[in-house]
Phi, psi and omega in degrees: 000128181272177178279144173283167184304322179292319178295318180297316180296317179296317178297318179297315180299314178295317180298320180299314180296318180297319180295318179298316179296318179295320179296332178277001178084019180263162179264132180241129180224150178238134180290146176299314180243121181275079182271343185252351182088358177277135181286316181198170180243133176249128183221167179241130181279129177091202183275140172225099188065226181275358186260135178264126179050058179294148178213159182219131176275135186234153172227133180253153177213150180232160176239147178282324181260148183277341183276146182230049183296323182278351177061022175287144177088352178283142177230138178288141175282137179240000000 
């Protein structure tokens, strides 16, 4: 049984983000049990500026259409 279009799109979106983080030399991990709604954690090994082992929990999302006129789903980078 194959993936339906939504599952395939979601898997591709998560894989794309993971590949970009890995290419940047970051560590990517996925929790065994998704109890918090975070898809995965991206972290840096060692010191990064004054912070030791900084990490960020991430959730990925994809859109079927390329236009973002209503700007829904956009999040400011912090």
